[in-house]
C-alpha positions as CSV (number, residue, x, y, z in Angstrom):
1,M,-5.5,-42.5,54.0
2,K,-8.2,-39.9,54.5
3,R,-11.0,-39.7,52.0
4,V,-12.2,-36.3,50.9
5,P,-16.0,-36.1,50.1
6,V,-16.9,-35.8,46.4
7,A,-18.8,-32.5,47.1
8,I,-15.6,-30.8,48.1
9,T,-13.3,-32.2,45.4
10,R,-15.4,-31.0,42.4
11,P,-15.2,-27.3,43.3
12,L,-11.5,-27.7,44.3
13,F,-10.8,-29.4,40.9
14,A,-12.6,-26.6,39.0
15,L,-10.6,-24.0,41.0
16,V,-7.3,-25.7,40.2
17,L,-8.2,-26.0,36.5
18,G,-9.3,-22.3,36.4
19,L,-6.1,-21.1,38.1
20,G,-4.0,-23.1,35.7
21,G,-4.7,-20.6,33.0
22,V,-3.8,-17.5,35.0
23,G,-0.3,-17.2,33.5
24,V,-1.6,-17.5,29.9
25,P,-2.1,-14.1,28.2
26,V,-5.6,-13.5,27.0
27,D,-5.8,-11.9,23.6
28,A,-7.7,-8.7,24.5
29,S,-7.7,-7.7,20.8
30,A,-9.9,-10.6,19.7
31,D,-12.6,-8.1,18.6
32,T,-10.1,-5.8,16.8
33,D,-8.4,-6.2,13.5
34,E,-4.9,-6.8,15.0
35,V,-3.1,-10.0,16.0
36,Q,-0.3,-9.9,18.6
37,V,2.9,-11.2,17.0
38,G,5.4,-10.2,19.6
39,R,5.4,-8.7,23.1
40,Y,4.8,-5.1,21.7
41,S,3.9,-5.8,18.1
42,T,0.6,-6.4,16.4
43,L,-0.3,-7.0,12.7
44,P,-3.6,-7.1,10.9
45,P,-4.5,-10.7,10.0
46,V,-4.6,-10.2,6.3
47,A,-2.5,-11.2,3.3
48,T,0.3,-8.9,2.3
49,V,0.0,-7.0,-1.0
50,A,2.4,-9.5,-2.6
51,Q,0.4,-12.4,-1.4
52,A,-2.8,-11.0,-2.7
53,D,-1.3,-9.8,-6.0
54,L,1.6,-12.1,-7.0
55,L,2.9,-9.6,-9.5
56,A,3.2,-7.0,-6.8
57,A,6.0,-8.9,-5.1
58,I,9.2,-6.8,-4.6
59,I,12.2,-8.4,-6.2
60,T,15.9,-7.7,-6.6
61,V,17.4,-9.7,-9.4
62,Q,20.8,-10.7,-10.8
63,I,20.1,-12.6,-14.0
64,P,22.7,-15.3,-14.7
65,D,25.0,-15.2,-17.8
66,S,23.3,-18.4,-19.1
67,V,20.2,-16.4,-19.8
68,Q,20.6,-14.9,-23.2
69,T,17.2,-13.7,-24.5
70,V,14.3,-11.6,-23.2
71,G,12.1,-14.7,-23.2
72,E,14.6,-16.6,-21.0
73,A,14.8,-13.6,-18.7
74,V,11.0,-13.4,-18.4
75,R,10.9,-17.2,-17.6
76,Y,13.7,-16.7,-15.0
77,L,11.7,-13.9,-13.3
78,L,8.6,-16.1,-13.2
79,L,10.3,-19.2,-11.7
80,R,9.1,-18.8,-8.2
81,S,6.2,-16.4,-8.8
82,G,3.4,-18.9,-9.4
83,Y,3.0,-17.5,-12.9
84,R,4.2,-18.9,-16.2
85,L,4.7,-17.5,-19.7
86,L,2.0,-18.3,-22.2
87,A,3.0,-21.0,-24.7
88,E,4.6,-19.5,-27.8
89,E,2.1,-21.2,-30.1
90,A,-0.7,-19.0,-28.5
91,M,1.3,-15.8,-28.7
92,P,1.1,-13.2,-31.5
93,A,4.2,-13.2,-33.8
94,D,5.3,-9.7,-32.5
95,T,5.5,-11.2,-28.9
96,V,7.4,-14.2,-30.1
97,E,9.9,-11.9,-31.9
98,L,10.3,-9.8,-28.7
99,L,11.0,-12.9,-26.6
100,A,13.7,-14.0,-29.0
101,L,15.6,-10.7,-28.8
102,P,18.9,-10.7,-26.9
103,L,18.7,-9.5,-23.3
104,P,20.3,-6.1,-22.9
105,A,23.2,-5.9,-20.5
106,V,21.4,-3.2,-18.5
107,H,18.6,-5.7,-17.7
108,R,20.8,-8.2,-16.0
109,A,20.7,-6.6,-12.6
110,F,17.9,-4.5,-11.2
111,G,15.7,-3.9,-8.2
112,P,14.1,-3.5,-5.8
113,I,11.2,-3.4,-8.2
114,T,7.8,-5.1,-8.4
115,L,7.7,-8.2,-10.5
116,R,5.0,-6.5,-12.7
117,H,7.3,-3.5,-13.4
118,A,10.3,-5.8,-14.0
119,L,8.3,-7.7,-16.6
120,E,7.1,-4.5,-18.2
121,M,10.7,-3.2,-18.2
122,L,12.0,-6.4,-20.0
123,A,9.3,-6.1,-22.7
124,G,9.9,-2.4,-23.3
125,P,7.5,0.5,-23.9
126,A,6.0,-0.9,-27.1
127,F,4.5,-3.9,-25.3
128,R,1.7,-4.1,-22.7
129,L,1.8,-6.9,-20.0
130,V,-1.2,-9.2,-20.3
131,Q,-2.1,-11.1,-17.1
132,D,-4.5,-14.1,-16.8
133,P,-4.9,-14.5,-13.0
134,Q,-7.2,-17.4,-13.4
135,H,-4.6,-19.6,-15.1
136,R,-1.7,-17.6,-13.8
137,L,-0.3,-16.9,-17.2
138,I,1.3,-13.8,-18.6
139,S,2.1,-12.6,-22.1
140,F,2.7,-9.4,-23.9
141,D,0.7,-7.5,-26.6
142,L,2.1,-5.0,-28.9
143,C,0.4,-1.6,-28.2
144,P,-1.8,-0.5,-31.1
145,S,0.1,2.8,-31.4
146,A,3.4,0.9,-31.7
147,R,2.4,-1.1,-34.8
148,G,4.5,0.1,-37.7
149,A,6.3,2.7,-35.5
150,T,10.0,2.7,-35.2
151,H,10.2,4.7,-31.9
152,T,7.9,4.9,-28.9
153,I,8.2,7.0,-25.8
154,D,5.9,5.4,-23.3
155,S,3.8,2.3,-22.9
156,C,1.1,2.5,-25.5
157,G,1.5,6.2,-25.6
158,I,3.0,8.9,-27.9
159,K,5.3,7.9,-30.7
160,E,8.2,9.9,-32.1
161,D,8.7,10.6,-35.7
162,P,12.1,9.2,-36.8
163,Q,12.5,12.0,-39.3
164,D,12.4,14.6,-36.5
165,G,15.8,13.4,-35.3
166,G,14.2,11.6,-32.3
């Protein structure tokens, strides 16, 4: 067995280790705002809109027949969202009444829509969605212009006079 001098083996060893990485692609975009996710695809390394704002998630929903009230439908929508509905004891009476209303048939299937817009749709135009991102709670407040009104057109906006036939 022939011995190779140590002075020759170290550079040879370094050369072998250095060549071992030749087939590994080097990320040339390390200084840019893109990450390669496929052979020809790159994406920015940031959270999606829905990950940054949970209520901005796009949903398509078919609410089961077992859900009978607006409150049950709101809880159903929030199941996997990370948010929960404020406890009824902490809600205004108007909101508790809203959540006890029967779920309209037209609200059983909808989407694609953002979770925020779906919750606003379920509550209707007389209520405003209230979000507590710190505790991940949602609730609804009756719009000031809707108090005592029998008809409203838009969220916290103009109200119709019922005597005008509207």
